[in-house]
C-alpha positions in Angstrom: 6.2 134.1 51.4 4.6 133.9 48.0 1.5 135.7 47.3 -1.7 133.7 47.1 -3.5 134.0 43.7 -6.7 135.8 43.7 -10.0 134.2 42.9 -10.1 135.9 39.5 -6.6 134.5 38.8 -7.6 131.0 39.8 -10.8 131.2 37.7 -8.8 132.4 34.7 -6.2 129.6 35.1 -9.0 127.0 35.4 -10.5 128.3 32.2 -7.1 128.1 30.5 -6.7 124.5 31.7 -10.1 123.6 30.4 -9.2 125.1 27.1 -5.9 123.3 27.0 -7.7 120.0 27.9 -10.1 120.6 25.0 -7.1 121.2 22.7 -5.3 118.1 24.0 -8.4 116.0 23.4 -8.7 117.4 19.9 -5.0 116.7 19.3 -5.4 113.2 20.7 -8.5 112.6 18.5 -6.6 114.0 15.6 -3.6 111.7 16.4 -5.9 108.7 16.6 -7.5 109.6 13.4 -4.1 110.1 11.8 -2.9 106.7 13.2 -6.1 105.1 11.9 -5.5 106.6 8.5 -1.9 105.5 8.6 -2.8 101.9 9.5 -5.5 101.9 6.8 -2.9 103.1 4.3 -0.4 100.5 5.5 -3.0 97.7 5.4 -4.2 98.7 2.0 -0.7 98.1 0.6 -0.7 94.7 -1.3 3.0 94.3 -0.6 4.3 92.8 2.6 5.4 95.6 5.0 7.2 95.4 8.4 8.9 98.2 10.5 11.9 97.0 12.6 13.9 98.9 15.2 17.7 98.7 15.5 17.3 95.4 17.5 15.3 93.8 14.7 12.2 94.0 16.9 9.0 94.3 15.1 7.3 97.7 15.5 4.6 97.4 12.9 3.3 94.9 10.2 0.5 95.3 7.8 -2.4 92.9 7.2 -0.8 91.6 4.0 2.2 90.4 5.9 0.1 89.1 8.8 -2.0 87.1 6.4 1.0 85.8 4.5 2.7 84.5 7.6 -0.5 83.6 9.4 0.1 85.8 12.4 -2.2 88.2 14.3 -1.8 92.0 14.1 -1.8 92.0 17.9 0.8 89.3 18.6 4.0 90.8 17.1 4.9 93.4 19.6 8.2 92.8 21.4 9.1 89.9 19.0 12.0 89.8 16.6 11.4 89.3 13.0 13.5 86.1 12.7 11.6 84.7 15.7 8.1 85.5 14.5 8.5 84.7 10.9 11.1 81.9 10.8 11.2 80.4 14.3 14.9 81.2 14.6 16.9 82.4 17.6 19.2 84.7 15.7 19.3 86.9 12.7 19.0 85.2 9.3 22.2 84.8 7.3 22.4 87.4 4.6 19.5 89.5 5.9 19.3 92.7 3.8 18.4 94.8 6.9 21.9 94.4 8.2 23.3 96.0 5.0 20.7 98.8 5.2 21.6 99.5 8.9 25.3 99.6 8.0 25.2 101.5 4.7 22.1 103.6 5.2 21.1 102.8 1.7 18.1 101.0 0.2 19.0 97.3 -0.2 17.3 94.7 -2.4 16.9 91.5 -0.6 17.7 88.0 -1.9 14.7 85.8 -2.9 13.2 84.0 0.0 11.2 80.9 -0.5 8.2 80.2 1.7 7.3 76.6 2.7 4.1 77.0 0.6 6.2 77.6 -2.5 5.6 81.3 -2.8 8.5 83.6 -3.6 9.0 87.2 -2.2 11.3 89.9 -3.4 12.2 92.2 -0.5 13.5 95.7 -0.5 14.8 97.3 2.8 14.5 101.1 3.3 16.5 102.7 6.2 14.4 104.9 8.6 16.6 108.0 9.1 15.8 110.7 11.8 16.3 114.4 11.3 19.7 114.1 13.0 20.8 111.5 10.6 20.5 108.5 13.0 19.1 105.2 11.6 16.6 104.1 14.1 15.0 101.4 12.1 14.2 100.0 8.7 11.1 99.5 6.6 11.0 96.1 4.8 8.6 95.8 1.8 8.2 92.4 0.2 6.5 91.7 -3.2 5.0 88.3 -4.0 6.8 87.4 -7.3 5.9 83.7 -7.3 4.1 83.9 -10.6 6.8 86.0 -12.1 9.5 83.5 -10.9 7.4 80.6 -12.1 7.0 82.2 -15.4 10.8 82.9 -15.5 11.5 79.3 -14.5 9.2 78.1 -17.2 10.8 80.4 -19.7 14.2 79.2 -18.6 13.1 75.5 -18.9 11.6 76.3 -22.2 14.8 77.9 -23.4 16.8 75.0 -22.1 14.5 72.6 -23.8 14.6 74.6 -27.0 18.4 74.8 -26.8 18.7 71.0 -26.1 16.3 70.4 -29.0 18.3 72.6 -31.3 21.6 71.0 -30.3 20.2 67.4 -30.6 18.8 67.9 -34.1 20.8 66.4 -36.9 20.6 69.6 -38.9 22.6 72.8 -38.5 20.4 75.7 -37.3 21.0 79.4 -37.9 18.6 82.1 -36.6 19.0 85.7 -37.9 17.0 88.7 -36.8 15.6 91.4 -39.2 18.8 93.4 -38.9 21.0 90.6 -40.1 22.4 89.8 -36.7 22.9 86.2 -35.7 20.5 85.3 -32.8 21.2 81.6 -32.4 23.2 78.8 -33.9 23.7 75.2 -32.8 26.9 73.2 -32.7 25.9 71.1 -35.7 25.7 74.3 -37.8 29.3 75.2 -36.8 30.5 71.6 -37.6 28.7 71.4 -41.0 30.1 74.7 -42.2 33.4 74.3 -40.4 33.1 77.8 -39.0 35.9 79.2 -36.7 34.8 80.0 -33.2 35.7 83.7 -33.6 33.2 84.1 -36.4 30.4 82.7 -34.3 31.3 85.0 -31.5 30.9 88.1 -33.8 27.4 87.0 -34.6 27.4 88.9 -37.9 25.4 87.3 -40.7 27.3 89.0 -43.5 30.6 87.8 -42.1 29.3 84.2 -41.9 27.8 84.6 -45.3 31.2 85.6 -46.8 32.8 82.6 -45.1 30.4 80.0 -46.4 30.2 81.4 -50.0 33.7 80.3 -50.7 32.8 76.7 -50.0 30.1 76.4 -52.6 30.3 75.5 -56.3 27.9 78.2 -57.3 28.1 80.9 -54.6 26.3 83.6 -56.7 23.2 81.6 -57.1 23.1 80.9 -53.3 23.7 84.6 -52.5 21.0 85.8 -54.8 18.5 83.4 -53.2 19.5 84.4 -49.7 19.0 88.1 -50.5 15.7 87.5 -52.2 14.4 85.4 -49.2 15.2 88.2 -46.7 12.6 90.4 -48.6 9.8 87.8 -48.5 7.9 85.7 -46.0 8.1 82.6 -48.1 9.5 79.2 -47.1 12.1 77.8 -49.4 14.0 74.6 -50.0 17.2 74.1 -51.9 20.2 71.8 -52.4 23.7 73.1 -52.0 26.7 71.5 -53.8 30.1 72.1 -52.2 33.5 72.3 -53.9 34.8 69.3 -51.9 31.9 67.1 -53.1 29.6 67.5 -50.1 25.9 68.1 -50.6 23.6 69.9 -48.2 19.8 70.3 -48.0 18.9 73.9 -47.2 15.5 74.9 -45.7 14.5 78.5 -44.8 11.4 80.0 -43.1 10.6 83.4 -41.7 10.9 84.0 -37.9 7.5 85.3 -36.8 7.0 87.3 -33.5 3.7 88.8 -32.6 2.5 88.3 -36.1 5.5 90.2 -37.6 8.6 89.0 -39.4 11.4 89.3 -36.9 14.1 87.5 -38.9 14.7 84.2 -40.6 15.5 80.6 -39.6 17.9 78.5 -41.7 18.3 74.8 -41.5 21.0 72.8 -43.1 21.4 69.0 -43.4 24.3 67.0 -44.8 22.9 64.6 -47.4 26.2 63.7 -49.0 26.0 60.0 -48.0 22.3 59.9 -49.1 23.2 61.5 -52.5 26.0 59.0 -53.0 23.7 56.1 -52.0 21.0 57.6 -54.3 23.4 57.8 -57.2 24.6 54.2 -56.5 21.0 53.1 -56.3 20.2 54.9 -59.6 23.2 53.1 -61.3 22.1 49.8 -59.7 18.6 50.4 -60.8 19.7 51.3 -64.3 21.7 48.1 -64.5 18.7 46.3 -63.1 16.5 47.9 -65.7 19.0 47.1 -68.5 19.1 43.4 -67.4 15.3 43.3 -67.3 15.2 44.8 -70.8 17.7 42.4 -72.4 17.1 39.2 -70.5 15.2 36.5 -72.3 13.3 35.6 -69.2 10.0 37.3 -68.4 9.8 39.5 -65.3 6.6 40.0 -63.3 6.1 42.1 -60.1 2.9 42.3 -58.1 1.8 44.5 -55.2 0.1 43.4 -52.0 -3.2 43.4 -53.8 -1.8 40.9 -56.4 -1.9 43.5 -59.2 0.8 43.7 -61.8 3.0 46.8 -61.2 5.9 45.9 -63.5 6.6 43.7 -66.5 9.5 43.5 -68.9 9.5 43.3 -72.7 10.4 39.6 -72.7 7.2 38.8 -70.8 5.1 41.0 -73.1 6.6 39.3 -76.1 6.2 35.8 -74.5 2.4 36.4 -74.0 1.8 38.8 -76.9 0.6 41.8 -74.8 1.6 45.4 -74.6 2.9 46.5 -71.1 -0.2 48.8 -70.6 -2.4 45.7 -71.3 -0.8 43.8 -68.5 -0.2 46.5 -65.8 -3.0 46.8 -63.3 -4.3 43.3 -63.9 -3.7 40.2 -61.8 -1.9 37.0 -62.8 -5.3 35.2 -62.8 -6.1 37.1 -66.0 -3.5 35.1 -67.9 -4.4 31.5 -67.1 -7.3 29.1 -67.5 -9.4 27.8 -64.6 -7.1 24.8 -64.0 -3.9 26.8 -63.8 -5.7 29.5 -61.8 -5.8 27.0 -58.9 -2.0 26.7 -59.1 -1.7 30.5 -58.9 -4.0 30.8 -56.0 -2.0 28.1 -54.1 1.3 29.8 -54.8 0.2 33.3 -54.1 -1.2 32.2 -50.7 2.4 31.1 -49.8 3.8 34.6 -50.3 3.7 35.6 -46.5 5.2 32.3 -45.3 7.6 31.1 -48.1 10.2 33.5 -49.3 11.2 31.6 -52.4 8.9 29.4 -54.6 9.4 27.5 -57.9 6.7 25.9 -59.9 5.5 25.1 -63.4 2.3 26.7 -64.8 0.7 27.1 -68.2 0.0 30.7 -69.2 -2.4 31.9 -71.9 -1.2 34.1 -74.8 -3.3 36.9 -76.1 -4.2 34.7 -79.1 -5.3 31.9 -76.8 -2.3 29.6 -77.2 -0.7 27.9 -74.2 2.8 28.7 -73.0 4.4 26.3 -70.7 6.5 28.2 -68.1 8.7 27.7 -65.1 8.3 30.4 -62.5 10.9 31.4 -59.8 9.1 33.7 -57.4 10.5 35.8 -54.4 8.5 37.6 -51.7 9.2 41.4 -51.2 9.3 42.8 -47.7 10.0 46.3 -46.4 12.4 47.1 -43.5 9.8 46.3 -40.9 9.2 42.9 -42.4 5.8 43.7 -43.9 4.9 42.0 -47.2 5.0 44.5 -50.1 4.3 42.0 -52.9 6.4 39.6 -54.9 8.4 39.4 -58.2 9.1 36.4 -60.4 11.2 35.3 -63.3 9.3 33.4 -66.0 11.1 31.0 -68.3 9.3 29.7 -71.5 9.8 25.9 -71.3 7.4 25.1 -74.2 10.2 23.8 -76.4 11.7 21.8 -73.5 8.3 20.3 -72.8 7.9 19.4 -76.5 11.4 17.9 -76.5 10.5 15.9 -73.4 7.4 14.6 -75.1 9.5 13.6 -78.1 12.1 12.0 -75.9 9.4 10.0 -74.1 8.0 8.9 -77.4 11.5 8.0 -78.5 12.1 6.1 -75.3 8.9 4.1 -75.9 10.1 3.3 -79.5 13.5 2.3 -78.2 12.0 0.1 -75.6 10.1 -1.7 -78.3 13.3 -2.0 -80.4 15.2 -3.2 -77.4 12.7 -6.0 -76.8 13.1 -7.0 -80.4 16.9 -6.8 -80.2 16.9 -9.0 -77.1 14.7 -11.5 -79.0 17.1 -11.4 -81.9 20.2 -11.7 -79.6 18.6 -14.8 -78.0 18.0 -16.3 -81.4 21.5 -15.4 -82.6 23.0 -16.9 -79.4 21.2 -20.1 -80.1 22.6 -20.1 -83.7 26.1 -19.3 -82.5 25.9 -22.1 -80.0 24.7 -24.4 -82.8 27.6 -23.2 -85.0 30.2 -23.9 -82.3 28.8 -27.3 -81.8 28.9 -28.0 -85.6 32.5 -26.6 -85.8 33.6 -28.8 -82.9 31.9 -31.8 -84.5 33.6 -31.0 -87.8 37.0 -30.5 -86.2 36.6 -33.9 -84.4 35.7 -35.5 -87.8 38.8 -33.9 -89.5 41.1 -35.0 -86.7 39.7 -38.5 -86.7 40.1 -38.8 -90.5 43.7 -37.4 -90.3 44.6 -39.9 -87.6 42.9 -42.8 -89.3 43.5 -42.0 -93.0 46.7 -39.9 -93.2 49.1 -40.7 -90.3 49.1 -44.5 -90.9 50.3 -44.0 -94.4 53.0 -41.5 -93.3 54.2 -44.1 -90.9 54.4 -46.7 -93.7 56.2 -44.1 -95.9 58.9 -43.6 -93.2 59.4 -47.4 -93.0 60.3 -47.5 -96.7 63.8 -46.9 -97.9 64.3 -43.1 -98.0 67.4 -41.0 -98.3 68.3 -38.5 -95.6 66.4 -35.5 -97.1 63.3 -37.6 -97.7 63.4 -38.9 -94.1 63.6 -35.3 -92.8 60.6 -34.3 -95.0 58.7 -37.3 -93.8 59.4 -36.4 -90.2 58.3 -32.8 -90.8 55.2 -34.1 -92.5 54.4 -36.3 -89.6 55.3 -33.5 -87.1 53.2 -30.9 -88.9 50.2 -33.3 -89.1 50.5 -33.8 -85.4 50.7 -30.1 -84.8 47.7 -29.5 -86.9 45.6 -31.8 -84.8 47.2 -30.5 -81.6 46.0 -27.3 -79.7 49.3 -25.4 -80.6 48.4 -24.2 -84.1 44.9 -23.4 -83.0 46.1 -21.4 -80.0 48.9 -19.7 -81.9 46.7 -18.7 -84.8 44.1 -17.2 -82.4 46.6 -15.4 -80.0 49.0 -14.2 -82.7 47.0 -13.6 -85.8 49.6 -11.1 -87.0 52.2 -14.0 -87.7 52.8 -14.4 -91.5 52.4 -17.8 -93.1 56.2 -18.1 -93.4 56.6 -17.1 -89.7 54.2 -19.9 -88.8 56.3 -22.4 -90.7 59.5 -21.1 -89.1 57.8 -21.3 -85.7 56.9 -25.0 -86.2 60.5 -25.8 -87.2 62.0 -23.8 -84.3 59.7 -25.7 -81.9 61.1 -29.0 -83.5 64.6 -27.9 -82.4 66.0 -27.1 -85.9 68.7 -24.5 -86.2 68.6 -21.5 -88.5 70.7 -23.1 -91.3 68.7 -26.2 -91.2 65.4 -24.3 -91.4 66.8 -22.2 -94.3 67.8 -25.3 -96.1 64.4 -27.0 -95.7 62.5 -23.9 -96.7 64.8 -22.9 -99.5 65.7 -19.6 -98.0 68.9 -17.9 -96.8 69.9 -18.0 -93.1 69.7 -14.2 -93.0 66.0 -14.4 -94.0 65.3 -17.0 -91.3 67.1 -14.7 -88.8 64.9 -11.8 -89.7 61.8 -14.0 -89.3 63.0 -15.1 -85.8 63.5 -11.4 -84.8 60.1 -10.5 -86.1 58.5 -13.3 -84.1 60.3 -12.3 -80.9 59.1 -8.7 -81.4 55.5 -9.9 -81.9 55.8 -12.2 -78.9 57.2 -9.2 -76.9 60.5 -11.1 -76.3 62.8 -8.4 -77.7 64.1 -7.1 -74.4 63.9 -10.5 -72.7 66.4 -13.3 -72.4 63.8 -16.0 -73.0 64.6 -18.6 -75.6 62.3 -18.6 -78.6 61.9 -22.4 -78.7 61.2 -22.6 -75.0 58.5 -19.9 -75.3 56.9 -21.7 -78.3 56.9 -25.0 -76.4 55.2 -23.3 -73.5 52.5 -22.2 -75.9 52.2 -25.7 -77.2 51.7 -27.0 -73.7 48.8 -24.5 -73.1 50.7 -21.8 -71.1 49.7 -18.9 -73.3 50.4 -15.6 -71.5 
């Protein structure tokens, strides 16, 4: 049976227990104070903090996390992180705590996007006991929303800058202060026809050596490049290539934080522009030459109706020097009456592209110049009126000629009236002459019929030999022919018959043969034959079978062809 403790022993143990209770209380107070300090430290951390056990149950969160997720510091106990923070029933896919539990190493979490748009970067630290067991993890999350937004803006800015650089028509090359290529665009590569391997090297000297071989004057280009790298000046130049291409080159310093950090080069292919410019210069030279040598005056006005260009012919036409005409208006070279014409025509510039009109200009000496103006409106690419130009023709001589022609026409009209009067009088005289002629012919025929033919008939009734009878017949026949239409018609239609041919024609018509005609006319038959051929030719019977006597009889009967 055990011995009962004495009073002294009990009293001593009681005192020891009291001491131990005091120590426990002190330890408990110290622990509470330590826990309070720990929580103060945890809650003072600006980052999100959560302590999880192996089952992903929340052991502790700080006030920053509670505020971020709008949860109370008293309602997390016994809940899983995925349940409290995300309303899920299982662990989030790709959770960094899983890797920390498995590897026992600090793990950087993927970015998690909150519904309010904030972004947190989470780092997981494994909680390792002295025996090496992992009993939990500490997750610390940093709010990197502003950082990510800044990065996003920077990325968008870089993308915009890259898109801008790539969309520009010029080739861009950016080099840092060490001569290293920072940036190029595709247009630069195309313009300089640079191989891809050279671009990848990003060495300015290598690129420079490649492009120098393409230029007409590489040494000048190289010296300018070397000089520009030593200055902060901007510079512009034109580069001529061996193959005929022409580039514009612009260079400016690359400034960062107020310091020169390199250089920016811009290149633009202006070959087509240069060719067009050369063609324009040639065209303008021809245009100028034409204006210089043309006899027509040339006049150009601006939108304010001021003279901006005149040619020598216009100056000569009006007697002014070019400087005396430039800057003035067309109104300064006309009188009041012709000023109205100018005002009317100039008002038509916006609505009528082409205009033609006559106007009288004033020379420097005050003399008038009659002119014909062909004017054309000038517009720019947008259709805005930029002025007008005109070709001026001196028609003074033409006007004077017109006046003389008009005067001559009046004179001719008067003469024409007189001629008509004379023609009327002459017509009356001719009609009177025809009447007198007809009356005379009738008297002659009457006299022949009454005074000659009766005696021929009496002669034929006397005793005549054969030859005398033939001659008497011929005399009678000829007299009848004279007073008949035949001789009259024949002499008018065939005036080219000789007198002998007319005699032969009468005898042929009487039915006499060639020998008989020759005997009567005292000629040879051959001569009569030649006369007959000549008459056939003149009567256009050479190639016809018509009988000469038949044809002459038809003429006597009035059938003249």
